[in-house]
N, C-alpha and C positions, 0 to 999 in steps of 0.2 A: 386435635385430636377429632372432637366432637363435629368440627368445622369441616373437614375433609370427608368423614362417613355422611353427612348430612349433600356431600357436594357429589360425592359418589353415590349415593343410593337417589339422590336426585335425577342424576344425569342417567342411569338405570330407568325409571320410572319415566321419565319425559318422552322417551321412544315412543313411549303409549301412545297419548296425543299425538306427535309426529305422525305414527302408523296411521292415526285416526285421520287424518289432514290427508296425506298421500291419498287412502283408500275416497276419500270426499275429495280431491283433484282427479283420481283416475275414472271415478263413475261421472262427474260434467265435463271433461276435456278429449275422452278415449273416444274415438267414433264406435256406436256398436257393431261390430263383425266378428267373424268368426277368430280373425288375431285377438281382439279385444278377448273373447272367452277362451282362450289357449291362455292367455296372460292370468286371467283369473285364475284359473286350473294350477299352472304351475306354480303361483301365489301361494296355493292352497297347499301343494303338496311340498312345496321350498318347508312353508312354515311348519307344516307337520314332519319333518324331518328334522327342523332343528327341535322340535318340542321333545320329538323320538331320542335326540340326542341329550337334552338334557337328563330325561330319565335314565338314559344308560349309561351317563358320563358323572354326573352330579347325586341325582336325587337317589340312585338304588346304592351305587358305593358308600354314601353316608350310611344308610341304614345296614348294608352290610359291615360295615367299619365299628357300629355302636351295640348292634341288635343281635340275639339268639338268632336263632330258626325260626324259633314257634314265636316268638313277637315281632320278624320281619314279616310270616305269616299272618297272622292277626290284624297288623295293620294295614298291607297289602291289600286283603280280603273287604279289610270293612271300607277302603277308598274306591275301591272296584263293587263294592253291594250300594256302596250308598250315592255312588255318581251314575247308578243303572239306574236307582228308583228317580231318582232327580232328572233324568234323561226322560225316561216313560211318563213322569210328570209333565215336563215341558213338552214332549210331544203332544204330546193330549190337547195341551192349553194352543197347539196350532204352532208353537216356538223354536226355532235351529238356531241354538247361540252354545253350542258343542265347543265352537274355536274359541270363543272370550270366556267358557272356565276350564279351557284347556289352560288358554296364558295366564290366567288366575291361576290357578293350580300350581304352576315354576313359577310364576314371578313372585307369590307370596312366600313358598316358603326356601326358594333361593334368596331373597333379600332379605328373609330372618337369616339365612346360612351367612351371608355378609353380612351383616350387624356381629352376629356372635364371632366370626373369626378375624372383624376387624381390630381388634386390641391385640391379636396375637400376632396377625400376619398380614399388615396393611397393606403390601404388595401384592400380594393375593387378592385381599379383598377390592383393590381398584382394577385388577384384571376382570375379577368373575362378576362386577358391576359393568363393564364392556361388555363382557360374556349377555348377560343378562339384556342390556340394552339393546344389544344385535339380535336376542330372538326374538325380543318386544316387537320388532319392528313393522315381520312381516305377520306374527301373530295380529298385531293390534290392524293393518290392514285389512285381514281377511275378515275379524270379528268386526269392524265396523261396516264393511258389506251384509255380513249377516244381520245386522241389527237394523241396517233401513230396509233390508229386503224383509224383515217381517215386522215393517210398520213404526218403526222410531221413526222422528223427525231426523234430520244432518243435525239441527242444532243442538238434539236434545243428544245425542248419539254422542258428538263431540263435547259439551258438556261431561257427560258419564266419560267422558275418555279423560276429560282435562281432572277430573276429582281424582280416578282411577290412577294417575301419573305421581299424585303424592303418595299414592299407596307404600311404594319403594321406603320414602323416608321413614313413614312410619313403622314398618315391618322390620326395617333395619335399626329402628332405634330399641324394638321392645328384645330383637334378636340381642343387641348390644351390652342390653341391662338386666334384661330376665332372664336370657337363656344362654348367656355364655359359658353358666357355669354348670347346664343342666343340658351335655350333648346329647343324651339317649333324649329326653324330650325331642330335639330338634329332629335325630333321625327318627324317628315314629311319624311325625309330621312329612317328613319326604317322602319316607316308604308311604303312608297313605295317599299321599299326593301322587306318587307315580302309578298306584292302583287305578284310582279316581282316571288319572292323563291316558295310560295305555286302554281303557275302557272308551274314553272318550274317542283317543285315535283310530281305534280298531271299528268302533261302530258307527260314527258318525264322519269324520274330519275323511280318513283315508276314501273310505266309498264316495264322496261328494268331488273328491277333485283328481277321480279318476276320468280320462275321456280313452273313448277307443280311437284305435288305431294312433293313439299319438302316444310316444314317447317321452316327448317334453317334461310331463306330470312324472312320469320314475326318473328322470334326472332333476329335475327339482326336489324330489325328496331327498335323494343317494347323496345330492351337494349339499342342501340342509343337515343332514345328518353329517357331513365334512366338515362345513361351519362348527360346528358343535366339537369335534373329534382336534380342531386347530383353536380354536378355545381353550379347550381341557389339556392341552397339551401345551400352551401357554402360560397358563396358569399353574 
């Protein structure tokens, strides 16, 4: 059982590194121009749609299932306010890492949930691992470009992404061994993450993905959400 959990969570995490490799390939092998610019923004909006689906279909429902109204309001508001302050701090430092933060904020709690549910519903955990892995690809692609544009070297960024790839295994093991009997704590974590993710989406990611007189970004976001719907339906 432990071997399967590591395998599933490892798959979900390795797509972070793969997304970074794809971002690096795209930077160096696709010529600059209007088409490349449109692809970048469409990928950003597609990733935003997938992140939004994670909030609407995975994170918030868990909070609604386990928590009372006041608990939901407190955890959600805490996520919004804390990541507002983090975003403002990073903005003063000249950083634009909202996509990376949003990716980690759904990747980590979902991986914990994967581990927590693995012992009870292993088939659901396997499908959840696929869902998380699909989310991570476009999110990591966009995050890679954000970090490189903010002065990180390609090598350093890929090393960061390689290390982050193993976060899923660690989080799944934490969920499996420590939180599977404490669903309320997991629900608080997911609700907290939801508030922070929505703040980052509305304040940073969605405005950055918008292009004038271009409908591909809107299509990217809506089809990204559709991927989440399909994934949730399969699960």
